C-alpha positions in Angstrom: 24.8 36.9 -7.8 24.5 35.6 -4.4 25.7 32.4 -3.2 22.8 30.5 -1.9 19.3 30.2 -2.8 16.4 28.2 -0.6 13.4 27.3 -2.5 10.4 26.1 -0.3 7.5 25.2 -2.0 4.4 25.1 0.1 0.6 24.5 0.4 0.4 27.0 3.4 1.1 24.5 6.3 1.7 25.7 9.4 5.0 23.5 9.3 6.6 25.9 7.2 6.7 28.7 10.1 8.9 26.1 12.3 11.2 25.6 9.0 12.2 29.6 8.6 11.9 29.6 12.3 14.7 27.1 12.7 17.0 28.8 9.3 17.1 31.7 11.7 19.4 34.5 10.7 20.7 34.1 7.3 24.2 35.3 5.4 23.8 38.2 3.0 24.8 36.2 0.3 21.3 33.9 1.3 17.9 34.5 -0.4 14.6 32.3 0.8 12.2 31.8 -2.0 8.7 30.1 -0.8 6.7 29.3 -3.1 2.9 28.8 -2.5 1.3 26.5 -5.0 -2.0 27.8 -4.5 -3.2 26.2 -8.1 -1.9 22.9 -7.0 0.1 22.4 -9.5 2.5 20.6 -7.9 6.1 20.3 -6.6 7.8 19.9 -9.7 6.2 23.5 -11.0 6.5 25.1 -7.7 10.3 24.4 -7.5 11.0 25.3 -10.8 9.1 28.6 -10.7 11.2 29.4 -7.4 14.7 28.4 -9.0 13.8 30.4 -11.9 13.5 33.6 -9.7 16.3 33.0 -7.7 19.8 34.6 -8.1 22.3 32.3 -6.5 25.0 29.8 -7.7 23.5 26.7 -6.0 19.4 26.2 -5.2 18.4 24.1 -2.7 15.6 22.4 -2.3 14.0 21.9 1.0 10.2 20.7 1.9 8.3 22.8 3.8 7.8 20.3 6.6 11.4 19.4 7.5 13.3 20.9 10.3 16.8 22.0 9.5 19.4 20.6 12.2 21.1 23.3 14.6 24.0 24.3 12.3 22.6 23.2 9.1 23.6 26.5 7.2 26.9 26.3 8.1 27.4 22.4 6.8 25.5 23.0 3.8 28.3 25.7 3.0 31.0 23.0 3.8 28.9 20.4 2.1 28.8 22.7 -1.6 32.7 23.2 -1.3 32.9 20.3 -4.0 34.4 19.6 -7.3 33.3 21.3 -10.3 31.8 18.0 -11.8 29.6 17.5 -8.8 26.1 18.8 -9.8 24.4 18.5 -6.8 24.6 17.6 -3.2 22.1 15.8 -0.8 21.0 16.2 3.0 20.6 13.5 5.4 17.1 13.0 6.3 16.1 11.9 10.1 12.3 10.8 10.9 11.7 10.7 14.7 10.3 7.1 15.7 7.7 6.8 18.1 8.4 6.3 21.7 7.6 3.2 23.6 5.8 1.0 20.5 6.6 -0.1 17.4 6.1 2.4 14.4 2.4 2.0 12.3 2.7 1.9 8.6 2.4 5.6 7.8 5.3 6.3 10.4 7.2 2.9 8.3 6.4 4.6 5.2 7.9 8.1 6.7 10.9 6.2 8.0 11.5 5.2 4.7 13.0 8.7 3.6 15.8 8.4 5.6 16.7 5.4 2.9 15.8 7.6 0.0 18.3 9.2 -2.8 18.4 12.5 -4.2 15.4 13.1 -2.4 13.9 17.1 -2.4 13.0 16.9 1.1 16.9 18.6 1.0 18.5 18.7 -2.2 20.8 21.2 -3.4 21.7 21.5 -7.4 24.0 23.9 -9.0 21.9 27.0 -11.0 24.3 25.6 -13.7 22.6 22.0 -13.6 18.9 23.6 -13.7 19.5 25.7 -16.7 20.9 22.7 -18.7 18.4 20.3 -17.7 15.4 22.2 -17.9 14.7 21.4 -14.1 11.6 19.3 -12.9 9.1 17.7 -15.2 5.9 19.7 -14.2 3.6 16.3 -15.6 4.4 15.0 -12.0 1.4 16.7 -10.5 2.1 15.0 -7.1 5.4 15.1 -4.7 6.6 11.5 -6.2 9.2 10.2 -8.3 9.8 13.5 -9.8 12.5 14.3 -7.5 14.0 10.4 -8.8 13.1 11.6 -12.4 15.1 15.0 -12.6 18.7 13.4 -10.8 18.5 10.9 -13.2 18.3 13.6 -16.0 21.0 15.4 -13.9 23.3 12.2 -13.8 22.4 11.3 -17.7 23.8 15.0 -18.8 27.3 13.9 -16.7 27.2 15.5 -13.7 27.6 13.6 -10.1 25.7 13.8 -7.2 27.0 12.9 -3.8 25.5 13.2 -0.2 26.6 15.7 2.3 26.6 16.0 6.0 24.3 18.6 6.8 20.8 17.2 8.6 17.0 17.9 8.7 14.4 16.6 10.8 11.5 15.1 9.2 8.4 14.7 11.4 5.7 12.3 10.8 2.8 14.4 9.4 -0.8 13.5 10.6 -2.7 11.4 8.5 -5.9 9.6 8.5 -5.8 5.7 8.8 -7.0 5.2 5.1 -3.8 7.2 3.9 -2.5 4.1 2.4 -5.6 4.6 -0.1 -4.6 8.0 -1.1 -0.9 7.1 -1.6 -1.7 4.5 -4.3 -1.8 7.6 -7.0 1.9 7.3 -6.9 1.7 4.0 -9.2 0.4 6.3 -11.8 3.7 8.2 -11.9 5.4 4.8 -11.9 3.7 4.1 -15.2 4.4 7.4 -16.8 8.1 6.8 -15.8 7.5 3.2 -17.7 6.5 5.0 -20.6 9.5 7.8 -20.5 12.2 4.9 -19.8 11.2 1.6 -21.0 10.9 -1.2 -18.6 14.1 -1.3 -17.2 13.3 2.6 -15.3 13.5 1.0 -12.0 17.2 0.2 -12.9 17.6 3.5 -14.2 16.5 5.6 -11.7 17.5 3.3 -8.4 14.2 2.6 -7.6 13.2 -0.6 -5.5 11.3 -2.8 -7.2 8.0 -2.8 -5.4 4.4 -5.5 -5.1 2.9 -4.3 -8.0 2.9 -7.3 -10.0 1.6 -9.0 -6.8 -1.3 -6.6 -6.7 -2.0 -7.3 -10.2 -2.2 -11.1 -9.4 -4.5 -10.5 -6.4 -6.7 -8.1 -8.6 -7.2 -11.0 -11.4 -8.0 -13.6 -9.2 -10.5 -11.2 -7.4 -12.2 -10.6 -10.4 -11.8 -13.9 -11.8 -13.8 -15.1 -9.3 -16.6 -12.4 -9.8 -16.9 -13.7 -13.3 -16.9 -16.6 -13.1 -19.8 -16.9 -11.1 -21.8 -15.0 -14.1 -20.5 -18.0 -16.2 -22.2 -21.5 -17.0 -20.8 -25.2 -16.4 -16.8 -25.8 -15.4 -16.0 -22.3 -15.6 -18.6 -21.4 -12.9 -16.3 -24.2 -10.9 -13.3 -22.0 -11.2 -15.1 -19.3 -9.0 -14.0 -21.1 -5.4 -10.4 -21.8 -6.4 -9.9 -18.1 -8.1 -11.9 -17.1 -4.8 -9.4 -18.9 -2.4 -6.4 -17.6 -4.6 -7.7 -13.9 -3.7 -8.2 -14.2 0.1 -4.4 -16.0 0.4 -2.8 -13.3 -1.6 -5.1 -10.5 0.4 -4.4 -12.5 3.9 -0.3 -11.9 3.0 -0.1 -9.2 2.0 -2.2 -7.8 5.1 0.0 -10.1 7.6 3.2 -8.0 6.0 1.9 -4.7 6.9 0.5 -6.0 10.7 3.9 -7.7 11.5 6.2 -4.8 12.1 3.8 -2.8 13.3 2.2 -1.6 16.7 -0.4 -4.0 16.1 -3.2 -2.3 18.4 -6.6 -3.4 17.3 -7.2 -0.2 15.3 -3.8 -0.4 13.6 -5.0 -4.3 12.5 -8.0 -3.3 11.4 -6.6 -0.4 9.1 -4.5 -2.9 7.4 -6.9 -5.5 6.9 -9.2 -3.2 5.4 -6.8 -1.7 3.3 -5.2 -4.0 2.3 -8.2 -5.3 0.6 -8.6 -2.4 -1.5 -4.9 -1.3 -2.2 -4.3 -4.0 -5.0 -7.1 -3.2 -7.3 -6.4 0.5 -6.7 -2.7 0.2 -7.6 -3.8 -1.6 -11.1 -6.2 1.2 -12.0 -3.8 4.1 -11.2 -1.1 2.5 -12.9 -3.2 1.7 -16.0 -4.4 5.1 -15.8 -0.8 6.7 -15.7 -0.1 5.0 -19.2 -2.1 7.5 -21.0 0.4 10.2 -22.0 0.7 13.6 -20.0 0.7 17.4 -20.9 2.0 20.1 -19.0 -0.6 22.2 -16.9 
C-alpha cells in the first residue's frame, strides 16, 4: 500500500494542467488519480470512484482549480504525522484579491472559501475512515455541502478532524454576471440536509445561517401583492402594502450586496437585477430539495 493517494475530480477544465504542473515530481509512494466526471454525476460520486481505486493509507482530495503552493507535498507529509484518533486533515485555502478595487459579489463568494471547514479543495482522509463511512453521499449532485455532510459523519463516527499547515491557492474562476442565480441551486442541498438531520442541521454541520428566511418573506410579499390584485374589495387594498414590503425587502438585499463591492455601474446593475430574482429562486430550489433523492 502506497503512502498517499491524491484524488482529483475534474470536468476537464484547463486548470487541471496547472494543478498537475504545480504538484511537480512526487515520491514513489505517492499516486495521482484523476477522475473525469463525464456523466456529470457530481464531485461526490467522482471522489468515491477515485478513492476506491486508490491504494494509499491517506487519500487527499484536491479540486481541479486549486494551485498547490511551493513545498506543498512536504508540508502535507508533516500534516499527516498526527495521532491515530485524527481521521482527516484540512489544508489552508488562499484566494487572491483583485488589485486596486473591492471584490465583486462572485469574488467575495470565492474568498469565503478561506473560512470554510473541511473543504475538499484540499482535504486528506485516512483510507480507513473512508471505508468505515462509505465515502461521500452521492445524492449530492453538485459541489455544495457534500464535503460538510461527510465531515459530520466522520466526526459522528468518533474521528477528529484538524487543520494543517499546507496551503493551496484558489483563483477566482471567470463567471458570467448571472452566476449568483445559478448558485441558488444549493438551496436544494440545504433542504436535503434538513430532511437528513432535522431542523438543527446547521448547528450539527457547523454551517452559518443564511438569508433564506428573509427570502421567503420577500417572496411571499411579492406573490401576495400580485394575488391581492385579483381579489375583490378589502383584499385588493392589501396589494400596495404588500408591494411596498416586497420593494423594501428587495432594496435591502440589493444594498447589502452592493455596499462591499466595487460599485461600478455594471456591478450595481447586476446586483439590482439579481436581487429581484434570487429570493424566489432560493425558495423554489429549497422546496424542490425537500423531495426524496436517490443515487443515480
